N, C-alpha and C positions, 0 to 999 in steps of 0.2 A: 478768584481767591488767590491771595498772595502765597508764595511757596512756604515761608515760615509758618503761616497760619495753617496751611494744609498739613504740614508735618506735625505740628504741636497738637492740633485739634483732632487729628485722625492717626494716632500712633499705630494702631493695628494695621490699617491699610498701608501706611508707610513701610512698616516692617515687611508685610507681604510683598510689596512692590520690589523692595531691595532683595528679598530672598528669591523672587522670581528672576530678577536680573542675574543673580549669582548662579542659579541653576543653568540658565541659558548661556551665560558666559563660560561656565565650566565645560559645557557641551561643545560650544564653539571652539574653545581652546584645543580640545582633543581632536577636532576635525580639521584644524588648520594645517596646511602643508608646511614642511620644514625645508629650508634651503639656506645657503650661505648668503646669497645676495638676492635682491628683488629680480623679477623677470625683466630683462632688458632687451629691447629690440632696437638695433641700430637702424637709422634711416638709410640703409645701404642695401643695394641689390648687387649681386656678383654674377657675372656671366662667364661660364667656363666652357670653352670650345676645344675639343680634342682634334688635332690634325696629325695623325700618326706618321712618324718618319720625317716630319718637316723640320727644317732649321728654324732658328729664332727669327732670322730675316724673312723667310717665307711666311712664317706665322704672322709677323707684323703686317707685311704687305697684303697678303691674301685673306687674312681673317680679321686681325685686330682693327686695322684702319677701316675696313668695310663696315664692321659692326659699330665702331665708334661713330662714324658718320650717320649711320642709321639711328642709333640710340640718342644722339645729341638733341633731338627734338622733343624729348619728354619734358614736361613742365616741372618747375620747382627743382630743377637739377642744379646743384651747386658746383659739382666737379665730376669729371670723368678721369679715372686713372686706369692705366692698363699695364700689363706685364706680358711680354711675348717671349716664350722660351721654346726650347725644342719640344715639339709635339703638342704644345698646349698654349692657349691664349686665355688670359684673365682680364676681365674688364669690371671695374668697380664703379657703381653709380651712387654718388652721395647726394642725398636730397635734404631739403630743409627739415629741421626737427619739427614734428607735428604733422608732416605730410601723411596722407592716407597711403600706406605702403601697399595695401591690396590694389588700390587704383593704379599706383605706379607699376606694380608687378604686371597687371593686365596690359597696361600700355606697352611695357617692355616686351611682353610675349608677342603682341601684335607686330611690333617693329622687328623682332627677331624672325618672325615668320616671313616677313618681307625681305629682310637682309639675307636670310639663309640661301635664297636662290642664287645669290652672287658669290657664294663660297665654293671652294673646290669640291669636287664630287667625293673625294676621300675624307673631307672634314666631317666629323660627326655633328649631330644636331646640338646646337648650343643649349647648355643647361643653366637655368636661372635659379639662383639660390638667395635666400634671405638670411641675414646674419643676426642671430640673437643668442642669448645666454644659454638656450637649450642645446645649441650646437656643441657645447663643451661636454665631453663624456662624463657620465656619472660613475662609470666603472670601466676599467680597461683590463682585458684578459689576454694572456699570452698562451698560444696553443702550439705545442711541438710534439714530435714523435720520432721514433727510430726507424723500424722497418716500414711503418705506414707513412713515412714522410711524403713520398710521391703521391700518395692518395689523400694527403691532408686537405687539399683544396676541396675535394668532393665531400669529405667528412665535415668540414666547416660549413660548406654550402647547404648540404642536405640534412645534416643532423644538428649541429650546434647552432647555426644561425636561425634555422626554423624554430628551434626550441626557445631561443632568446626572444624572437619576435612575438612569441605567444605570451610572454610575461606582461602583466598589466603595466601600462604606463610607458613601455618602450616605444620610442619614436622611430629611430633609424639606427642602423649598424654601419660603421665605417670599418672596412676590412683592409688591412695593410699587409703587404708581404705575401699575398695570396699566390698559391701555386696553381697554375692553369695548365691543364693537359692539352696537348696538340697531337694530331697526326701529321707528322712533318714529311712533306713530299720534297725530297732534296734532289734537284735536277743536276744531271751531269752535262755540263756545257759542251763537251766533246761529242757526246752521243747526240745532243740536240743538233749540233753542226752536221753530224753525219747524216741525220735524217732531214736536214734542212728545216728545222723547227726552232721556234723561239719560246721563251717562257710565257709570253703573252698568249700564244696559241694553245699551249698546254692548259693554262689557266681558263681560257675560254671554253675549251673542250670539257673540262671538269665541271664547270658551272652549268653547262647545257645538259650534262648527263645526270647531275645530282639534283634532280628536281622532281616534284610531284605535282601534277597539274590536273585539277578536276575537269573531266570531259563533258560533264552535263548529267542529265537524267534520261532514263528510258523506261517506258511502261511496258511490261511484259505480263500479259494477262491482267490480273488484278494487282500486280506488284509494281510499285514505283522504285526502280533501282537506280542508285547513283553509279555513274561510270567514272572510275578513277584510273589514272596511270601512275602507279607507285614506282617512282624512278630513283628514290634516294638510295645511296649506298648503304647496304646492310652489314657489310663486313669488309675487312681489309682486303680480302680476295677480290671483292667487287671493285674496290678502288684500284687495285693493282692491274686488273684486267679491263680497265676503261680504255676503249679504243681511241687512239689519237690519229687523225688523218693527216698525213704529210702532203706537201705540195707535189710530191712525185706520184701520188695516187696510191702509195703503199699504206696499208693500215698497220699501224704498230700499236703496242699497248703501253700503258704508263710504266709498267715494270721494266720495259725495255730501255727507258731513258731516265729513270729515277729510282731512288731508294725510298721506300715508305716505311717509316718506323714511328712507334709511339715516343713522345718526348714531352718536354716541359716548355711552355712558352717563354721566350726571352724575358728575363727579369732584370730591370735596372734599379730595382728597389728591394732591399733586404731588411726584414725585421728580425731583430735578435732579442732573445729573452734570457737575461743572465748569461750572455755569451753564446747561446745556442740559437741556430736559425729556426724560425717558426713563423706563425701568423699572429698578428695583433688584431684584436676585435675591440673597437671603441663603441661603447653602448651609449646612445643618446636617449634622453627622455622626451616624452611628449610635452607640449606647452602646458604649464600649470600643474604638471604631475608632481607628486611628493617624492623627492629624491630618495628618502629613506625607504619608502614603500617600493619604489622601482627596483632598487638594488636588492632588497630582500626577495622580491618576486623573481628576479634574474637568478639569484642563488638557488632558489627552490627548483627552477627549471633545470639548472645544471645538475643538481643532485639527482633529478629524475632520469636524465639521459646518460650520466656517467657510466652506469653499469653496462650500457649497451654499446659503448665505444670500444675500439681495440685497446688491449691492455697497455700498449706502449704509448698511447696518446695521453699527454698530461695537459691540464688546464691550470694555469697559475694566475691568480689575481694580482695584477701589477699596480693598479691604482684604484682606490676606492674613495670616490668623492663624498660618499655618505659619511665616511669617517671624519672628513673635514667638517661636514655639517654638524655631526655630533659633538666634536671637540669644540668647535667655535661657539655653538649655541650653549653647550654646557658651561663654557667659560663665561659667556655673557649672562647666563642664568645665575651662575654663582655670584657674578658681580651685582646683579639685581638683588639677590638674596642679602648680600652684605650692605647694599644701599638701604634696604628695608630695615635691617638690624640697626644701622647707624642712625637712621631717621627715628626709629622707635626709642633708641637710647637718648637722643636729644630731647624728644618729647617728654620722656619720663624724668630726665634730669631737670628740665625747666618746670614741669608741673608738679613733680614729686608726689603724685597721687595716682595709683594704678587705675582707679575707676575713671578719673578724668582723662588719663592718658588713653584708655581704651576707646573712649568716645572719639578722640581725634584719630587714633590709629585705624579705626574701622573705615575711615575715608579711603585708605590705600586699596584694600581688596575690591571695594565696590567701584572705584574709579577704573582700576585695571580691567575688571570684568566687562565694563561697558566698552572699553577699547577692544577686547577680544571679540565681542559681538559685532562691532563695527568692522573689524578686520575680516571676519568671516563673510559678512554681507558684501563687502567690497572686493572680495577675492584676493586679499593680500595673503602672503605667506609669513610664517615666523622666520625672520632672517636677521642679519646683523642690524639693519637700519630700523626695522620695526621694534626689535628689542632695545635698541639704543633709545628710541623715542620713549619707551616705557621707563627705562632707567633715568632718563632726563626728567620725565614728568614725576617720577616717584619722589624726588626731593622737593617738589613744589605742590603736589596734590593736597598736602595737609596744611599748606599755608593759610588757605581760606578758613579751614576748620579751626586752626589755632587762633586766628583773629576773632572769629565769631565766639568761640568758647571762652576766650580770655575776657571778652567784653561781657558775656553772660555771667561769668563768675564774679566780676566786679559788682554787677547789680545784685547778685544773690548775697554777696558779702555786706551790701548796704541794707539788707533785710527785705528785698523785693522777693515775693513768692516765686519759686522756680519756673512755673509755667509762664507767668507774666514776664519774668526776667529773660526767659528764652525768646519770647516774641520781641520784647523791647530791645534786647541786646543784639539780636540778629538784624532787625530792621535798621538799627542805628549804624551797623557796619556793612549792611547789604550793598549799599551804593559803592562804598570803597572797595570791597572785595570783587564786586562785579567789574568795576573799572580796572582794578589790578589784573584780573583774569583776562579781560578783553585787550589790555595793552600787551600782555604776554602773547596772546593769540594773534594780535595784529601783526607782530613781526614775522609770524609764520605765513601769513596770507600771501605776501609777495612771492614766497618761495614756490607757490603753485605755478607760477608763470616762468620759472627757470627752464631753459633749454638744455639739451645735451645730457651727458652721463650724470653730471652733477644734479641736474633737475630731476632726473628719474630717481636717483638715490635719495635726495633731500625732500622730494615731494611727499613720499610715503612717510618719512620721519615727521614732517611738518603736520600732516593731516592727523596722524595718530596722536601726536603730542597735544594738538589742539583739542581733539575729541576727549582725551583723558582729562585735560584741564577743565573743559566744560562739564564733564561728569563730576569732577571734584567740586566745582562751584554749585552744581545742583545738590550734591550730597551735603555741602556745608550749609545750604539754605533750607534743607529739609530734614535730613537724618540727624545732623549735629544738634539743632535746637530741640528736636523731638527727644533724643536720648538725654540731653542736658536737663530737660524738664522732668524726666522720670528718674534719672540716676543721681543727680546732683542735689544735695540738701545743704542747708546752712552749716551743719556739723561737718560735712565732708569738705566744704570749702575752707572752713577754718582750720580743722585738723591740728589744733594747737598742741596735742600730746605727742605728735610725731617728732622724734628727736632729729631725724634727718631733715625733716621739713624745717624745723626751727633753726638748725645750724645753717642749712643752705639759704634760708630766708635772710639770715644776717648777711650772708655773702652778697645776695642780690641787692639788699638794701644798701650795702656799702658801695656796690657797683653803681647803683642809681645815684648815690650821693656824689661819687666821683664824676659821673656824667653830668649831674646837676651843676657842680662847680665848674667843670670844663665848659659847659654850655653858657653859663653866665659870663665866664671870662671871655669867651668868643664873642658874645653879644656886646661886651664892653669894649672889645677891640675888633670891630667888624672889618675894617679895612685891612688890618694885618692878617686876619683869618683868610680873607679873599686872596690877598697877595701870596700867602704861603701855599694855598691851594693851586694858584696859577703857576707858581714856581715848581711845585711837584709835578704838575701836568706837563709843563714845558720841558723840564729836565728829562722826563720819561721819553719825550719825543726824540731826544738826542740818541736814545738807545736803538731807535728803529733802524739806524744805519747798520747795526750789528746783527739784525734779524733777517734771515734769508726768506726766500719764498719757494714753495713747492706746489705740486698739483694735488693728487690724492695719494695718501700713503699706501704703499703696498704692505701686505701682511705676510708673516712668515708661516706658510702652510707646510713647510718642509719639502718644497719642490726644488730640484736642481736641474738645470739643463745646460748643455754645452753644444753650441752649433759651430762646427769646425769645417773649414774648407782647405783642401789641398790644391795642388796645381790645377789650373784649368786644362781640360783635356784628359784628365785622369779617368780611367775606367772605374766602374763600380767595384770590380775586384781589387784594384789598387787602393781605392778608398776604404775598403773593408779592412785592409791591413792597418790603416790609421785608426779605424774604429776599435780594433783590438787594443791598441796602445792606450787610447783614451779610456776605454772601459777598465783597463788595469790601473790607470791613475785614479779613477773613481774608487776602485776596491782598496787601493793602498792608502788613500788620503781620507776617505769617508768611512769611519768605523760605525757611524750612526745609520748606515744605509739599510733600508728595508727591501727595496726592489730596484732593479736596474734593467733598462731596456733601451734599444737603440734603433734608429731608422737611418739607413744608408742608401743614397742614390736618389733617383727621381721616380716618383710614382707615375703610373701610366696616365692617370687622369689629373695629376697635379693637385689632388684634393688638399694636401697639407698647405700648399702655397695659398690656397683660397682662404684659409683661416689664419694666415699670418706667419707660418713657418717657412723656413728657407729650404729649398730642394735643389738637387742637381746631382749628376753622377760623381762630382767631386766634393759633395757635401755629406757630412754625417752629423746626426743629432743624437746625443746621448741624454737620456732622462733618468732621474733617480728620485725616489721618494724616501725621505729620512724620517726618523721618529719625531714626535711632537716636541715643541720647545721645552716643555716641562721635563722631558727626559734627556736633554742634552745641555751642554755648557756653551755651545757655539750657536750663533744664528746662522741661518742658511746663507746670508750675505757674506759672512766671514768665511764659511766653507767655500763659497764660490770664489772668493779672493785667492784662497790656497790653490784651488783647481786651476784658476786662471794663470797663476805663476808657473805651475807645472806644465800646462799645455803649451805655454809660450816657449818652452825649452825644446819642443819637438821641431826638428829642422824642416820637416815636410809640411808644416802648418803655415798657411799663407794668410788666413783670416780666421778670427774666432770671436764668439760672444758667449760668455759664461754668466749665468744668472741664477740667483737664489731668491726664493720668495713664494709666490703663488701662481701656478699656471692658470688657475681659474680666474684670478683677479686680472691677469694679463689678457686673457681671452675676452673677458667682459669689456675691457677697455679697448678692445679691437687690436690687441697686440701692438699698440703704438709705443715706440721707444720714447724715453724722456726728452731727448734732443734729436730733432730731425731738421736738417738743412736741405732745402730744395734748390738745386742749381738748374735753371730752366733756359733753354735756348734751342737753336736749330742745328748748330754744328756740333756733332757728338764729340769730335776730337777736342774742341775748345772746352766743352763741358768736362770731359775727362781730365784735361790738363789742370783746370781750375780746381776740380774736386781733389785731385792728388795733392795740390799745393795746400789747400785748406786742411786736408787730413793730416799732412805732415806737420803743419803749424799747430794743430790741435794736440797732436802727440807730444810736441815739444813743451807744451804748457804744464803738463802733469796734472791737469784738473779734469781730464776726461778718461773714462774707462770704456771698454768694449766698443772702440771706434770701428765703424764698419761703413763701407761705401758700396754703391752699386756701379762703380767704375768698371767698365767692360774692357778687360785687357786682351780680349779676343781668344777664340778657341781654334786650335789647329784643325784644318779641314783640307779636303781635296776638292779643288774647283774643276768642274767640267766646262771648259770653254769651247762652245760649239762653233764650228765653221759653218755659218748659215748657208753660204753659197753651195758648198759641197753637199750639205745635208739636203738642200732643196733639189739639187740635181739628181740625188738618189731617191727622192720621194719621201723625205723625212722632214718633219717640222719639230720645233722645240717641245711642244706638248707630247707628241708621240714618243720622242726620244726619252724625255724625262720619265714618262709613265712606264715605259718598258724597262728602263734602268732601275726604277723603283721596284717594279715587280720582280726583277732578277735578284737584286741585292737585299732590299728590305723584306720583300715578299708580299703576298696578298692572300686573302681568304677565298677558298673555293667552296665555302659553305660549311656545314657541320654534318656529322653522322653519329649515330648512337653506338657507344661502346660501353657495355655493361650498364645499360640504362642511364648513361650519362652522355649529354651532348658534348661532343669533342670537336673542336675546330680543325678543319683541314687547311694547312698552311703550305703554300707553294713558294719555293725560292731555290736559288742555286745552293748546292751543297757548300757548307762553310769552307771546306778545304779549297774550293775553287773561287772563293770571294774573300781573300785575306790579304791581298796586296794590290797596289796600283796597276800592276801588269794584268791581274785578273780582271780588273774593271775595264781595261783597254780591250780585252778580248770578249766582252759581253756582246752577244749577237743580237742585232736589231732587225726587226721585220719592217721592210719598206712598203709603201703603198702599191708598188708593182710586184710584190711577192718575193723580192730578193732578200737574202740574209746578208747583212754587212756587219763587221765588227765595229765597236764604238770608236776605235782608233782612227778609222777612216774619215770620220766626220767631226772629231773633237780631240782636244788636247787636255791632258790631266796635269794640273799644276798645284803646287803646295800654296796654301794661303791661310789666313786667319779670319774666321767668321765670328760674328757676335754670339755671345752666349745667352744674353738676356737684354731685352730692349724695354725700357720703361718710358711711359708717356703720361702726361697730365694735361688735361684739357687740350688734347690732340697736339701737344708739343713734347719734344724730347726732354727728359729730366733725369738728372743724376741725384741720388740721395746720399747724404752723409748722416749716419745715425750714431748716437753715443749715449753714455750715461754720465752724470756728474760723479766725480771722485773726490770725496772729503769736502765737498762744497754743496750748497743748496742748488736747486734747479735754476733759480733766478740768478745766482752768482755765476754759474757756468754759462748761462745764456749771455750775460754781459761780457764775459771773456770772449766768447765766440763772436759777438757783435763787433768788439774792438779788433779782433783778428781780421774780420772781413773788411772793416773800414781801412785797414792798413794794406790791403791787397788791391792791386790794380785790376778791377773787374771790367772786362770788355762791355761796351754799350749794348751789344747784342745779347748779353746774358743778364738775367735777373736772379736774385736770390730771395728766398722766402723761408720763414720758419714754419715747420709743421710739428707733428708729434704732440707730446704733452705740453711743450712750450706754447704751441698755438692754442691747445685746449685750455691751458691755464690762463692765458691772456683773455680768451673769450669768457671763461667762467668768472674770472675776477671782475671783468667789466660788468657782467650781469649781476654779480654779487654786490658790487659798489652801488649799482642802481637799486638793488633790493634793500641795501642798507639805508639809502636816502628815503625810499618809499616807506620802509618800516618806521623810520624816525618820524616821518610826516603822519603816518597812521597812528602811532603812539600819541603824538601831540593832539591829533584830532579826537581820539577817544577820551583823553584827559580833559580836553576843552569841553567836550560834550558833557562829561561827568560833572565838572565844576561850574559849567555855564560861565566860563571865564577864560580869557587868553593869558592873563597874568599868572595864575596858579600853575598851569602846565609849563610855562616858561621857567618858573622857579624850579620845578621838579626836574626839568630837562638837564639841569646842571650836574645831575648824578652820572650822566652818560660819559662825559669826558674823563671823569675820575675812574670809571670802570675800564676805559681804554688804557689808562695808566696802569691799572692792575694787570691787565692782559700783557702789556709790554714788559713789565717787570717779571711776570711769570714766564714769558717766552725767553727772556734773557737768562733767568736762573736755570731753567730746564733745558735750554738749547733747542727749543721748538722753533719751527718755521711757520710763516703765514701760508697755510694751505687752504684748499677749499673747505676742509673740515673745520679748521680753527676759525676761518672766516665765518662759517655758520655759527660757531660759538659766540663770536662778537655780535652777530645779528640777533641771536637769542638774548644776549645781555640787554639789548635795547628794551625789551619787554619785561625783563626780570628786575633790573636794578632800580627802575622807577617805582616799583611797588612799595618799597620802604618810604620813599618820598610821598607817594599818594597817601599812605596811612597817616604819616605825620601831618601833612598839610590839611588833609580832610578833618582830622581830629582837632587841629588848631582852629580851623574855621568853625567847627562845632562849638568849641569852648568860647570863641568870640561871640557866636550867636547867642550864647547864654549870659553874655554881659561882661566877660573878662576882657581886660585890656590886652593889646597886642603882645607885649613882652611877657605878661603873666600867662597868656594863653600858649605862647611858644614854649615857655619853660615847662608848664604843666603838661602840655601835650608830649613834649620830648620825654619827660620823665615817665609819664603814664604809658607811652607806646614803646619804651625801651625794650621791655621784655618780649612782646610779640615781634618786634623788629629783629631782635637778636635771635629769637627762636626760629622765625621763618628763614632768616639768612643762614643760620647754622644748619638747619635741616637741608637747605639747598646745597650748601658747600660740602657738608659731610656726606650728603647723598651722592655728590659727584666724586668724592674721594676714592671709593673703590674703583670707579671708572678710570680715574687719573693714574692710580698705581697699578692697575691690572697689567699683567705681563704674559698672558696666555695667547692662544691663537686668535687673531682678529683684533687684539688689543691695540695694534698700531693705528687702527681707525678711530676707536672711541676714546682712547686715553688722551690724545691731544684736546678733544672736546671737553673732557673733564677738567684738565689743567686750565684751559681758557676761561671756563665759567667760574672756577674757584678763584683764580687770580682777579678777575674782574669784580666778583661779588665781595671779596675780602676788602680790597682797598675802597671800593665804592661804599660799602656799609660803614666802615670805620670813619670815613671822611663825611659821608652824607649826614650822619647823625649830628654833626656840628655845622656843616656848610649850609644845608637846606634851611635850618632855622635862621641862620644869619642872612641868607639871601631873602628869605621871607620877610624879615624885619626891614629890609631896604624897600621892599615893594608895598608894604602895608603900614599905615599909620593910624593912630587912634583918632 
């Protein structure tokens, strides 16, 4: 049974069907998770390996290179990038999009198990991480205290963290600035020398005493008893009285050669909350969890435990990502509401009858409800792109109903009974609206095969829009004719007594007369009409030189960040003084500030570097969250420019990047900078020289901001140059010497012991007052193989030098990166400037340069989108050819597409928009939208010709008859996009360009199509 017959013949069943859909859809909408962006998992695995106390060079040689070689054999691996820093190695494995990341992770784990056996004993087990959008914290808390500060680490670990982990949906906690207690065993080197002992001997003695080894089991009578030897230290007295045997045979105790005291583990990372030291807790959610629900659950847990915390412990919410979700979705929901209002106004204005308008308007909720059901079944969330798809579809879902209803009304006006008119009118236009819907959907189909971030974002938009349009087609073929057969009568259609109707009807008739005259004039001057159209199109192409290109627009979420570096070699304490100044600049210049927090130094595990942030003892990062855009007069980018100027005035600043926008958006995009130039080679000095030259040239152009490079200018260090011959004669080798020196200066763990029910590390090393100068290092006593004690100065010299701070590699080659952002130009414009700079520089043959960052991503996405454009065009043509059973008719209609491009170019020129991935999507969408008017006109012209009209007569009558539905569908689409185009709230930077693109293309295409398509039709069809 055909759909119109089903709807008209079974009205009660049809009503029940749609009511059922409405109920299920409403339930699905309530259960959908809310988030800003879709779940995104990058095809990237990150390997983090901690090598405590190691220099960047040692990390590269002993850890990074070993693991790179091991991991290089994984299939579908596109690139390996690495970063070797003090204490930590990062290796990022980039795979092809679409790779099975579970399979790759398993392969990587197997290879890491193999490679780990070749790592130094002191290196920790490599940690494998997957990078996805859930890594970005949903909420950040700052914890600080006064009297309880030294106990804050235990409070966070045992009380606060455990409570947060119990909250539903919490995935992981990232804790920064944590205070870790130690029992510090500070050795006196002079007493060690007196007893002929070394730090290595003391450490070995403590490790052998602080053990608990099960001795087995014994059966005594009927009892099976476990035999244990509890040897762990139970108190500081136990530790102090640990016997240390000397080579002289005398037994001494630890307290005779060392001072044991409670202390805090050395910190090279300081978290500050509004200027006060504290601990930062970054709360991450589980995959697929609802951000709003997770944050609410976390808050409830904190309210439960707060009364049990010490009175001086404060918990401050520094960043709430759920707030961003609420504001962004509220803004887009408001936009959708205004879209619906505009669409309804257009329908009422054109139809001028409330009952008739209601029939068409009912298409909107039922189409959206089907989309909600699909989203729930597919596991989608309510996010920017899913709501964008609904906003886009909203202006088009009534197009089919308009065409069907308008045709039904014409038959009723001619005296056909409503039920028969409903069937006849729907069948008459069923083919046309099906073809029109399929052409619109056809352009979305290629988007399903897009790779990369663009593919993930647009794929969801394409699917939901297509489902919504299919639902609108089903509604137009069932609900619309059914309601028309019941609600529309001859008297309702006529409505001659309605003054507004009569007045507006005169206007529409006048408009039809003007169009009728214009169309006849165009048909009488066909060549001139075609030439004028070509001139308009050609002239618009000249404007393309003035239109820039970009990647994906960032949105203003009210996030500010300043990453600032002082001199290389600066201590964390010195860098903290710079942090003070930068925080004060934020307070002075940003009156819109809500919260302020900073991270200074290098985290022990380098976790921030693994997610794109910069770390180092000479690096400080200050973050701020400001009020929403509606509550301020400046954008976050404008505020960042002010901060950038102030920070540049500080004499101790050597490098800085100040950004304003969205930390979430940056994290989802992998924290890649807009412009990234890779300088690749083997000679690091040559790489640095070229990088400095390029960086200086970029600075001179004035078109780049936040220029930053990974040029390593070296870090001051003390080099221990071993005299291998002397060392060998004394029974020492390099490994023994290095290990003993490390144990004396850096220290080593002798296990843990319980202190107030808390596991506290026992850390053994020289007292700091005996390890504060090169002379102290020279006097470090070393134990030889023959049992002698010799000072370091006997076998080595200490010299000043400069060591590398950070070593970066890509595909196992040395690389230096230069990163920047465009300043007052588009991304494409800045890239061209940089290309010209490089072409004018003499680059050695041993060095290659490549673009990365958003430039590379933009190039790849544009290449894919160009292909999608061509495929979409072919699919649209194929759908129309199938509908018309003709090659000629689709060819006629396809002429609407160049004119829509003209409209887009003009809109870009007027508004200052650039060609980005988002606006490119709008152009692809236009392929399926703008042809719909042509389909309606050509289809109806063919219908009139089949009824005996001559070509010219059929063209004119079809044009005049279809003018109103064409204008109505076009204006509902354009005015439906208007709220998107003019929106200025959070997230509007993404959807506003899409609205402008579609409005520009639709407006010009509609105005010219109404004339040009009939003219082209007359060329291809003769009586």
